[in-house]
N, C-alpha and C positions, 0 to 999 in steps of 0.2 A: 638896731638893724644894721647888718653889714652892707657895704656898697659893693656891688658886683661890677668888676671891670672886665671888659672883653679884650682889650688891647694890651699886649705885654709891654709895649713902650710906655703907655700911660701908667701901668702898674709900677714900672721901674722908677718913675718920678716920685710916686707916693712912697715907695720903699726907702728912698734916700732920706725921707723925713721921719721914717718910722722909728719907734723905740725898740720894737722887736718884730722879727719876721718869723713866721712859722711855716714849715713845709710838712704837708700831710700827704703821705704816699698810700693810696688805697689800691692794693694789689688785686682785690676781688673785682673792682669796677674798672681797673686799669686807668685810673686818673690820678692826677696830682693837684693839690690845692695849695696855693701860696696865699698867705694871710699877712698883711702888714698892719700892725697896730700903731696908729698915730695918736696924738693927744686927744683927738676928737672922734675919729672914725676908725673902723676896721674895714680895710679894703681886701677883697677876695678875688683871686684869679684862678680859674679852673682850666687845666691843660692836660693833654694826654701824657702818660708817664715817659714816653720816648722824647718829648720836647722839654720835659721838666729840667733836666740837667743843663741844657743849653741856656735856659732862662736864668737858672741859678748862678751860672758863671758871670752873668752880666749885672746881677743885682748887687748894689752897694748898700748893705744893711749892717748896722752895728752889731746886732745880736740875732743869730739865726738858730732856731730850734727845730730839730728833726723829729717828726712823729710818724710812726708806721701803723697802718691799719691793715687788717686782712692777713697778718702774718700767721705762719703756722703755729699752732698751739694756743691761739687766742680764743677765749671763750666767746660764744655768740650770745 
């Protein structure tokens, strides 16, 4: 089970320790999900798309992977 984090500052602390950070941009729902995989847990932060880039600039993660959802041409 992932641990849902509501505070971006708390998520940034977990992201520093993470092996990998994933960024999911869901254009249909207009939200972005940040996922930080640590050795033990998966931390998830859900934010609006307009705030996502601001938070991404401050995150210090070793490996960032971008994933897009809701793109044109994607099968449902």
